[in-house]
PDB file of N, H, CA, C and O in Angstrom:
ATOM      1  N   MET A   1      13.491  -3.886  -7.771  1.00  0.00           N
ATOM      2  CA  MET A   1      12.473  -4.451  -8.641  1.00  0.00           C
ATOM      3  C   MET A   1      11.246  -3.543  -8.640  1.00  0.00           C
ATOM      4  O   MET A   1      10.801  -3.082  -7.589  1.00  0.00           O
ATOM      5  N   MET A   2      10.717  -3.298  -9.812  1.00  0.00           N
ATOM      6  H   MET A   2      11.079  -3.672 -10.666  1.00  0.00           H
ATOM      7  CA  MET A   2       9.555  -2.422  -9.933  1.00  0.00           C
ATOM      8  C   MET A   2       8.263  -3.190  -9.665  1.00  0.00           C
ATOM      9  O   MET A   2       8.146  -4.370  -9.997  1.00  0.00           O
ATOM     10  N   PRO A   3       7.302  -2.507  -9.062  1.00  0.00           N
ATOM     11  CA  PRO A   3       6.002  -3.157  -8.801  1.00  0.00           C
ATOM     12  C   PRO A   3       5.291  -3.531 -10.103  1.00  0.00           C
ATOM     13  O   PRO A   3       5.470  -2.869 -11.126  1.00  0.00           O
ATOM     14  N   ASN A   4       4.492  -4.584 -10.059  1.00  0.00           N
ATOM     15  H   ASN A   4       4.347  -5.121  -9.228  1.00  0.00           H
ATOM     16  CA  ASN A   4       3.690  -4.993 -11.215  1.00  0.00           C
ATOM     17  C   ASN A   4       2.351  -4.277 -11.272  1.00  0.00           C
ATOM     18  O   ASN A   4       1.839  -4.000 -12.357  1.00  0.00           O
ATOM     19  N   ASP A   5       1.782  -3.979 -10.114  1.00  0.00           N
ATOM     20  H   ASP A   5       2.197  -4.205  -9.233  1.00  0.00           H
ATOM     21  CA  ASP A   5       0.494  -3.283 -10.063  1.00  0.00           C
ATOM     22  C   ASP A   5       0.665  -1.894 -10.669  1.00  0.00           C
ATOM     23  O   ASP A   5       1.555  -1.154 -10.249  1.00  0.00           O
ATOM     24  N   PRO A   6      -0.160  -1.520 -11.643  1.00  0.00           N
ATOM     25  CA  PRO A   6       0.015  -0.233 -12.314  1.00  0.00           C
ATOM     26  C   PRO A   6      -0.048   0.992 -11.385  1.00  0.00           C
ATOM     27  O   PRO A   6       0.698   1.950 -11.585  1.00  0.00           O
ATOM     28  N   VAL A   7      -0.913   0.971 -10.394  1.00  0.00           N
ATOM     29  H   VAL A   7      -1.519   0.192 -10.231  1.00  0.00           H
ATOM     30  CA  VAL A   7      -1.024   2.116  -9.485  1.00  0.00           C
ATOM     31  C   VAL A   7       0.215   2.221  -8.602  1.00  0.00           C
ATOM     32  O   VAL A   7       0.722   3.318  -8.367  1.00  0.00           O
ATOM     33  N   MET A   8       0.698   1.092  -8.117  1.00  0.00           N
ATOM     34  H   MET A   8       0.287   0.201  -8.308  1.00  0.00           H
ATOM     35  CA  MET A   8       1.931   1.095  -7.326  1.00  0.00           C
ATOM     36  C   MET A   8       3.118   1.485  -8.210  1.00  0.00           C
ATOM     37  O   MET A   8       4.019   2.201  -7.771  1.00  0.00           O
ATOM     38  N   LEU A   9       3.112   1.018  -9.436  1.00  0.00           N
ATOM     39  H   LEU A   9       2.381   0.437  -9.793  1.00  0.00           H
ATOM     40  CA  LEU A   9       4.165   1.369 -10.387  1.00  0.00           C
ATOM     41  C   LEU A   9       4.192   2.868 -10.631  1.00  0.00           C
ATOM     42  O   LEU A   9       5.262   3.475 -10.654  1.00  0.00           O
ATOM     43  N   LEU A  10       3.035   3.462 -10.811  1.00  0.00           N
ATOM     44  H   LEU A  10       2.165   2.969 -10.792  1.00  0.00           H
ATOM     45  CA  LEU A  10       2.930   4.912 -11.003  1.00  0.00           C
ATOM     46  C   LEU A  10       3.574   5.656  -9.841  1.00  0.00           C
ATOM     47  O   LEU A  10       4.391   6.553 -10.052  1.00  0.00           O
ATOM     48  N   SER A  11       3.220   5.297  -8.644  1.00  0.00           N
ATOM     49  H   SER A  11       2.557   4.568  -8.472  1.00  0.00           H
ATOM     50  CA  SER A  11       3.771   5.946  -7.461  1.00  0.00           C
ATOM     51  C   SER A  11       5.287   5.757  -7.391  1.00  0.00           C
ATOM     52  O   SER A  11       6.024   6.705  -7.117  1.00  0.00           O
ATOM     53  N   TYR A  12       5.739   4.549  -7.636  1.00  0.00           N
ATOM     54  H   TYR A  12       5.141   3.779  -7.858  1.00  0.00           H
ATOM     55  CA  TYR A  12       7.167   4.244  -7.571  1.00  0.00           C
ATOM     56  C   TYR A  12       7.944   5.051  -8.612  1.00  0.00           C
ATOM     57  O   TYR A  12       8.939   5.698  -8.287  1.00  0.00           O
ATOM     58  N   VAL A  13       7.485   5.010  -9.860  1.00  0.00           N
ATOM     59  H   VAL A  13       6.676   4.484 -10.124  1.00  0.00           H
ATOM     60  CA  VAL A  13       8.200   5.684 -10.943  1.00  0.00           C
ATOM     61  C   VAL A  13       8.216   7.187 -10.721  1.00  0.00           C
ATOM     62  O   VAL A  13       9.266   7.813 -10.864  1.00  0.00           O
ATOM     63  N   ASN A  14       7.088   7.780 -10.376  1.00  0.00           N
ATOM     64  H   ASN A  14       6.235   7.272 -10.259  1.00  0.00           H
ATOM     65  CA  ASN A  14       7.062   9.226 -10.166  1.00  0.00           C
ATOM     66  C   ASN A  14       7.969   9.641  -9.009  1.00  0.00           C
ATOM     67  O   ASN A  14       8.620  10.684  -9.077  1.00  0.00           O
ATOM     68  N   THR A  15       8.016   8.848  -7.968  1.00  0.00           N
ATOM     69  H   THR A  15       7.488   8.001  -7.913  1.00  0.00           H
ATOM     70  CA  THR A  15       8.912   9.154  -6.846  1.00  0.00           C
ATOM     71  C   THR A  15      10.367   9.070  -7.294  1.00  0.00           C
ATOM     72  O   THR A  15      11.174   9.940  -6.965  1.00  0.00           O
ATOM     73  N   GLN A  16      10.698   8.029  -8.039  1.00  0.00           N
ATOM     74  H   GLN A  16      10.043   7.322  -8.306  1.00  0.00           H
ATOM     75  CA  GLN A  16      12.068   7.878  -8.530  1.00  0.00           C
ATOM     76  C   GLN A  16      12.446   9.027  -9.467  1.00  0.00           C
ATOM     77  O   GLN A  16      13.548   9.570  -9.381  1.00  0.00           O
ATOM     78  N   LEU A  17      11.527   9.390 -10.359  1.00  0.00           N
ATOM     79  H   LEU A  17      10.632   8.949 -10.428  1.00  0.00           H
ATOM     80  CA  LEU A  17      11.797  10.495 -11.279  1.00  0.00           C
ATOM     81  C   LEU A  17      12.018  11.797 -10.512  1.00  0.00           C
ATOM     82  O   LEU A  17      12.934  12.560 -10.821  1.00  0.00           O
ATOM     83  N   ARG A  18      11.194  12.040  -9.533  1.00  0.00           N
ATOM     84  H   ARG A  18      10.451  11.421  -9.282  1.00  0.00           H
ATOM     85  CA  ARG A  18      11.308  13.268  -8.738  1.00  0.00           C
ATOM     86  C   ARG A  18      12.605  13.316  -7.944  1.00  0.00           C
ATOM     87  O   ARG A  18      13.261  14.355  -7.885  1.00  0.00           O
ATOM     88  N   ASP A  19      12.971  12.209  -7.342  1.00  0.00           N
ATOM     89  H   ASP A  19      12.438  11.365  -7.390  1.00  0.00           H
ATOM     90  CA  ASP A  19      14.087  12.207  -6.394  1.00  0.00           C
ATOM     91  C   ASP A  19      15.454  11.888  -6.994  1.00  0.00           C
ATOM     92  O   ASP A  19      16.476  12.281  -6.433  1.00  0.00           O
ATOM     93  N   HIS A  20      15.489  11.176  -8.133  1.00  0.00           N
ATOM     94  H   HIS A  20      14.659  10.857  -8.589  1.00  0.00           H
ATOM     95  CA  HIS A  20      16.784  10.653  -8.586  1.00  0.00           C
ATOM     96  C   HIS A  20      17.123  10.838 -10.063  1.00  0.00           C
ATOM     97  O   HIS A  20      18.298  10.756 -10.423  1.00  0.00           O
ATOM     98  N   TYR A  21      16.159  11.080 -10.917  1.00  0.00           N
ATOM     99  H   TYR A  21      15.205  11.146 -10.625  1.00  0.00           H
ATOM    100  CA  TYR A  21      16.434  11.061 -12.358  1.00  0.00           C
ATOM    101  C   TYR A  21      15.942  12.326 -13.038  1.00  0.00           C
ATOM    102  O   TYR A  21      14.925  12.904 -12.656  1.00  0.00           O
ATOM    103  N   GLU A  22      16.686  12.744 -14.058  1.00  0.00           N
ATOM    104  H   GLU A  22      17.513  12.275 -14.368  1.00  0.00           H
ATOM    105  CA  GLU A  22      16.345  13.963 -14.796  1.00  0.00           C
ATOM    106  C   GLU A  22      15.381  13.701 -15.944  1.00  0.00           C
ATOM    107  O   GLU A  22      14.794  14.634 -16.492  1.00  0.00           O
ATOM    108  N   SER A  23      15.214  12.420 -16.312  1.00  0.00           N
ATOM    109  H   SER A  23      15.690  11.661 -15.867  1.00  0.00           H
ATOM    110  CA  SER A  23      14.315  12.090 -17.417  1.00  0.00           C
ATOM    111  C   SER A  23      13.866  10.638 -17.299  1.00  0.00           C
ATOM    112  O   SER A  23      14.445   9.843 -16.558  1.00  0.00           O
ATOM    113  N   LEU A  24      12.824  10.321 -18.048  1.00  0.00           N
ATOM    114  H   LEU A  24      12.354  10.966 -18.650  1.00  0.00           H
ATOM    115  CA  LEU A  24      12.357   8.935 -18.095  1.00  0.00           C
ATOM    116  C   LEU A  24      13.433   8.038 -18.703  1.00  0.00           C
ATOM    117  O   LEU A  24      13.614   6.901 -18.266  1.00  0.00           O
ATOM    118  N   GLN A  25      14.137   8.537 -19.692  1.00  0.00           N
ATOM    119  H   GLN A  25      13.990   9.460 -20.047  1.00  0.00           H
ATOM    120  CA  GLN A  25      15.202   7.753 -20.316  1.00  0.00           C
ATOM    121  C   GLN A  25      16.300   7.423 -19.308  1.00  0.00           C
ATOM    122  O   GLN A  25      16.800   6.298 -19.290  1.00  0.00           O
ATOM    123  N   ASP A  26      16.681   8.386 -18.472  1.00  0.00           N
ATOM    124  H   ASP A  26      16.275   9.300 -18.487  1.00  0.00           H
ATOM    125  CA  ASP A  26      17.688   8.134 -17.431  1.00  0.00           C
ATOM    126  C   ASP A  26      17.205   7.041 -16.477  1.00  0.00           C
ATOM    127  O   ASP A  26      17.958   6.131 -16.130  1.00  0.00           O
ATOM    128  N   PHE A  27      15.949   7.141 -16.059  1.00  0.00           N
ATOM    129  H   PHE A  27      15.338   7.880 -16.341  1.00  0.00           H
ATOM    130  CA  PHE A  27      15.368   6.142 -15.152  1.00  0.00           C
ATOM    131  C   PHE A  27      15.389   4.760 -15.799  1.00  0.00           C
ATOM    132  O   PHE A  27      15.814   3.786 -15.178  1.00  0.00           O
ATOM    133  N   CYS A  28      14.929   4.677 -17.051  1.00  0.00           N
ATOM    134  H   CYS A  28      14.584   5.469 -17.555  1.00  0.00           H
ATOM    135  CA  CYS A  28      14.859   3.386 -17.732  1.00  0.00           C
ATOM    136  C   CYS A  28      16.245   2.795 -17.961  1.00  0.00           C
ATOM    137  O   CYS A  28      16.433   1.588 -17.814  1.00  0.00           O
ATOM    138  N   SER A  29      17.203   3.618 -18.314  1.00  0.00           N
ATOM    139  H   SER A  29      17.051   4.599 -18.433  1.00  0.00           H
ATOM    140  CA  SER A  29      18.574   3.131 -18.517  1.00  0.00           C
ATOM    141  C   SER A  29      19.142   2.561 -17.223  1.00  0.00           C
ATOM    142  O   SER A  29      19.759   1.495 -17.228  1.00  0.00           O
ATOM    143  N   ALA A  30      18.938   3.259 -16.130  1.00  0.00           N
ATOM    144  H   ALA A  30      18.437   4.124 -16.126  1.00  0.00           H
ATOM    145  CA  ALA A  30      19.476   2.819 -14.839  1.00  0.00           C
ATOM    146  C   ALA A  30      18.783   1.562 -14.322  1.00  0.00           C
ATOM    147  O   ALA A  30      19.370   0.800 -13.554  1.00  0.00           O
ATOM    148  N   ASN A  31      17.537   1.342 -14.741  1.00  0.00           N
ATOM    149  H   ASN A  31      17.061   1.960 -15.366  1.00  0.00           H
ATOM    150  CA  ASN A  31      16.758   0.218 -14.228  1.00  0.00           C
ATOM    151  C   ASN A  31      16.503  -0.873 -15.268  1.00  0.00           C
ATOM    152  O   ASN A  31      15.670  -1.754 -15.056  1.00  0.00           O
ATOM    153  N   ASN A  32      17.218  -0.814 -16.384  1.00  0.00           N
ATOM    154  H   ASN A  32      17.895  -0.098 -16.557  1.00  0.00           H
ATOM    155  CA  ASN A  32      17.045  -1.793 -17.465  1.00  0.00           C
ATOM    156  C   ASN A  32      15.576  -1.995 -17.819  1.00  0.00           C
ATOM    157  O   ASN A  32      15.104  -3.124 -17.953  1.00  0.00           O
ATOM    158  N   ALA A  33      14.865  -0.882 -17.966  1.00  0.00           N
ATOM    159  H   ALA A  33      15.249   0.035 -17.857  1.00  0.00           H
ATOM    160  CA  ALA A  33      13.433  -0.925 -18.284  1.00  0.00           C
ATOM    161  C   ALA A  33      13.206  -0.395 -19.698  1.00  0.00           C
ATOM    162  O   ALA A  33      13.941   0.470 -20.176  1.00  0.00           O
ATOM    163  N   ASP A  34      12.199  -0.915 -20.345  1.00  0.00           N
ATOM    164  H   ASP A  34      11.602  -1.618 -19.957  1.00  0.00           H
ATOM    165  CA  ASP A  34      11.806  -0.465 -21.678  1.00  0.00           C
ATOM    166  C   ASP A  34      10.858   0.727 -21.516  1.00  0.00           C
ATOM    167  O   ASP A  34       9.762   0.563 -20.982  1.00  0.00           O
ATOM    168  N   PRO A  35      11.257   1.925 -21.965  1.00  0.00           N
ATOM    169  CA  PRO A  35      10.405   3.102 -21.768  1.00  0.00           C
ATOM    170  C   PRO A  35       9.037   2.975 -22.431  1.00  0.00           C
ATOM    171  O   PRO A  35       8.038   3.454 -21.894  1.00  0.00           O
ATOM    172  N   GLU A  36       8.987   2.331 -23.597  1.00  0.00           N
ATOM    173  H   GLU A  36       9.798   1.941 -24.034  1.00  0.00           H
ATOM    174  CA  GLU A  36       7.694   2.191 -24.280  1.00  0.00           C
ATOM    175  C   GLU A  36       6.773   1.229 -23.529  1.00  0.00           C
ATOM    176  O   GLU A  36       5.566   1.458 -23.453  1.00  0.00           O
ATOM    177  N   ALA A  37       7.330   0.169 -22.984  1.00  0.00           N
ATOM    178  H   ALA A  37       8.310  -0.018 -23.046  1.00  0.00           H
ATOM    179  CA  ALA A  37       6.525  -0.771 -22.195  1.00  0.00           C
ATOM    180  C   ALA A  37       6.008  -0.089 -20.932  1.00  0.00           C
ATOM    181  O   ALA A  37       4.857  -0.277 -20.540  1.00  0.00           O
ATOM    182  N   LEU A  38       6.861   0.693 -20.308  1.00  0.00           N
ATOM    183  H   LEU A  38       7.796   0.845 -20.627  1.00  0.00           H
ATOM    184  CA  LEU A  38       6.465   1.422 -19.101  1.00  0.00           C
ATOM    185  C   LEU A  38       5.355   2.421 -19.425  1.00  0.00           C
ATOM    186  O   LEU A  38       4.357   2.502 -18.710  1.00  0.00           O
ATOM    187  N   LYS A  39       5.535   3.172 -20.497  1.00  0.00           N
ATOM    188  H   LYS A  39       6.346   3.106 -21.078  1.00  0.00           H
ATOM    189  CA  LYS A  39       4.503   4.129 -20.918  1.00  0.00           C
ATOM    190  C   LYS A  39       3.185   3.401 -21.211  1.00  0.00           C
ATOM    191  O   LYS A  39       2.110   3.886 -20.857  1.00  0.00           O
ATOM    192  N   GLY A  40       3.278   2.246 -21.853  1.00  0.00           N
ATOM    193  H   GLY A  40       4.151   1.852 -22.141  1.00  0.00           H
ATOM    194  CA  GLY A  40       2.076   1.480 -22.180  1.00  0.00           C
ATOM    195  C   GLY A  40       1.348   0.990 -20.952  1.00  0.00           C
ATOM    196  O   GLY A  40       0.120   1.043 -20.887  1.00  0.00           O
ATOM    197  N   LYS A  41       2.099   0.515 -19.978  1.00  0.00           N
ATOM    198  H   LYS A  41       3.097   0.472 -20.031  1.00  0.00           H
ATOM    199  CA  LYS A  41       1.483   0.011 -18.750  1.00  0.00           C
ATOM    200  C   LYS A  41       0.767   1.133 -18.001  1.00  0.00           C
ATOM    201  O   LYS A  41      -0.317   0.928 -17.454  1.00  0.00           O
ATOM    202  N   LEU A  42       1.377   2.314 -17.979  1.00  0.00           N
ATOM    203  H   LEU A  42       2.257   2.480 -18.423  1.00  0.00           H
ATOM    204  CA  LEU A  42       0.753   3.433 -17.263  1.00  0.00           C
ATOM    205  C   LEU A  42      -0.339   4.105 -18.097  1.00  0.00           C
ATOM    206  O   LEU A  42      -1.246   4.727 -17.543  1.00  0.00           O
ATOM    207  N   ALA A  43      -0.259   3.984 -19.413  1.00  0.00           N
ATOM    208  H   ALA A  43       0.478   3.479 -19.863  1.00  0.00           H
ATOM    209  CA  ALA A  43      -1.335   4.489 -20.268  1.00  0.00           C
ATOM    210  C   ALA A  43      -2.619   3.698 -20.018  1.00  0.00           C
ATOM    211  O   ALA A  43      -3.721   4.222 -20.182  1.00  0.00           O
ATOM    212  N   ALA A  44      -2.469   2.441 -19.624  1.00  0.00           N
ATOM    213  H   ALA A  44      -1.573   2.015 -19.491  1.00  0.00           H
ATOM    214  CA  ALA A  44      -3.638   1.601 -19.344  1.00  0.00           C
ATOM    215  C   ALA A  44      -4.457   2.130 -18.172  1.00  0.00           C
ATOM    216  O   ALA A  44      -5.638   1.805 -18.043  1.00  0.00           O
ATOM    217  N   ILE A  45      -3.838   2.942 -17.319  1.00  0.00           N
ATOM    218  H   ILE A  45      -2.879   3.206 -17.424  1.00  0.00           H
ATOM    219  CA  ILE A  45      -4.591   3.560 -16.217  1.00  0.00           C
ATOM    220  C   ILE A  45      -4.689   5.077 -16.430  1.00  0.00           C
ATOM    221  O   ILE A  45      -4.838   5.853 -15.487  1.00  0.00           O
ATOM    222  N   ASP A  46      -4.598   5.465 -17.710  1.00  0.00           N
ATOM    223  H   ASP A  46      -4.476   4.835 -18.477  1.00  0.00           H
ATOM    224  CA  ASP A  46      -4.798   6.854 -18.150  1.00  0.00           C
ATOM    225  C   ASP A  46      -3.748   7.844 -17.665  1.00  0.00           C
ATOM    226  O   ASP A  46      -4.073   8.986 -17.343  1.00  0.00           O
ATOM    227  N   TYR A  47      -2.496   7.413 -17.612  1.00  0.00           N
ATOM    228  H   TYR A  47      -2.232   6.485 -17.874  1.00  0.00           H
ATOM    229  CA  TYR A  47      -1.394   8.318 -17.283  1.00  0.00           C
ATOM    230  C   TYR A  47      -0.421   8.339 -18.448  1.00  0.00           C
ATOM    231  O   TYR A  47      -0.168   7.311 -19.076  1.00  0.00           O
ATOM    232  N   GLU A  48       0.120   9.505 -18.733  1.00  0.00           N
ATOM    233  H   GLU A  48      -0.085  10.340 -18.223  1.00  0.00           H
ATOM    234  CA  GLU A  48       1.142   9.617 -19.768  1.00  0.00           C
ATOM    235  C   GLU A  48       2.296  10.444 -19.240  1.00  0.00           C
ATOM    236  O   GLU A  48       2.133  11.272 -18.343  1.00  0.00           O
ATOM    237  N   TYR A  49       3.464  10.207 -19.811  1.00  0.00           N
ATOM    238  H   TYR A  49       3.597   9.534 -20.539  1.00  0.00           H
ATOM    239  CA  TYR A  49       4.671  10.884 -19.359  1.00  0.00           C
ATOM    240  C   TYR A  49       4.694  12.315 -19.885  1.00  0.00           C
ATOM    241  O   TYR A  49       4.478  12.554 -21.073  1.00  0.00           O
ATOM    242  N   ASP A  50       4.956  13.256 -18.994  1.00  0.00           N
ATOM    243  H   ASP A  50       5.131  13.062 -18.028  1.00  0.00           H
ATOM    244  CA  ASP A  50       5.112  14.658 -19.344  1.00  0.00           C
ATOM    245  C   ASP A  50       6.577  15.030 -19.125  1.00  0.00           C
ATOM    246  O   ASP A  50       7.025  15.151 -17.985  1.00  0.00           O
ATOM    247  N   ALA A  51       7.320  15.210 -20.212  1.00  0.00           N
ATOM    248  H   ALA A  51       6.956  15.112 -21.139  1.00  0.00           H
ATOM    249  CA  ALA A  51       8.749  15.491 -20.128  1.00  0.00           C
ATOM    250  C   ALA A  51       9.027  16.825 -19.437  1.00  0.00           C
ATOM    251  O   ALA A  51      10.049  16.978 -18.767  1.00  0.00           O
ATOM    252  N   GLU A  52       8.141  17.768 -19.593  1.00  0.00           N
ATOM    253  H   GLU A  52       7.311  17.644 -20.137  1.00  0.00           H
ATOM    254  CA  GLU A  52       8.345  19.104 -18.997  1.00  0.00           C
ATOM    255  C   GLU A  52       8.368  19.032 -17.475  1.00  0.00           C
ATOM    256  O   GLU A  52       9.176  19.708 -16.837  1.00  0.00           O
ATOM    257  N   THR A  53       7.494  18.223 -16.887  1.00  0.00           N
ATOM    258  H   THR A  53       6.838  17.674 -17.405  1.00  0.00           H
ATOM    259  CA  THR A  53       7.447  18.106 -15.437  1.00  0.00           C
ATOM    260  C   THR A  53       8.171  16.844 -14.943  1.00  0.00           C
ATOM    261  O   THR A  53       8.316  16.637 -13.739  1.00  0.00           O
ATOM    262  N   ASN A  54       8.624  16.003 -15.889  1.00  0.00           N
ATOM    263  H   ASN A  54       8.507  16.172 -16.868  1.00  0.00           H
ATOM    264  CA  ASN A  54       9.320  14.762 -15.588  1.00  0.00           C
ATOM    265  C   ASN A  54       8.512  13.879 -14.645  1.00  0.00           C
ATOM    266  O   ASN A  54       9.002  13.420 -13.614  1.00  0.00           O
ATOM    267  N   GLN A  55       7.255  13.657 -15.034  1.00  0.00           N
ATOM    268  H   GLN A  55       6.857  14.030 -15.872  1.00  0.00           H
ATOM    269  CA  GLN A  55       6.404  12.772 -14.242  1.00  0.00           C
ATOM    270  C   GLN A  55       5.265  12.261 -15.115  1.00  0.00           C
ATOM    271  O   GLN A  55       4.978  12.810 -16.178  1.00  0.00           O
ATOM    272  N   PHE A  56       4.629  11.205 -14.643  1.00  0.00           N
ATOM    273  H   PHE A  56       4.862  10.759 -13.779  1.00  0.00           H
ATOM    274  CA  PHE A  56       3.430  10.702 -15.296  1.00  0.00           C
ATOM    275  C   PHE A  56       2.237  11.436 -14.696  1.00  0.00           C
ATOM    276  O   PHE A  56       2.056  11.489 -13.480  1.00  0.00           O
ATOM    277  N   VAL A  57       1.433  11.998 -15.589  1.00  0.00           N
ATOM    278  H   VAL A  57       1.580  11.954 -16.577  1.00  0.00           H
ATOM    279  CA  VAL A  57       0.256  12.760 -15.147  1.00  0.00           C
ATOM    280  C   VAL A  57      -0.993  12.262 -15.842  1.00  0.00           C
ATOM    281  O   VAL A  57      -2.082  12.781 -15.599  1.00  0.00           O
TER     282      VAL A  57
END
């Protein structure tokens, strides 16, 4: 289960992307998550997904 707190979510997602997934789409597919909702939640704390580095920055 993913954390609800945006800062904890950021840490969790970036760790998962770094250690287990090649893209945000792969992560979302494996975790039944909506990529746009995830991007929106992290955009609220001024982070956006960078496909080149495969992390939220």
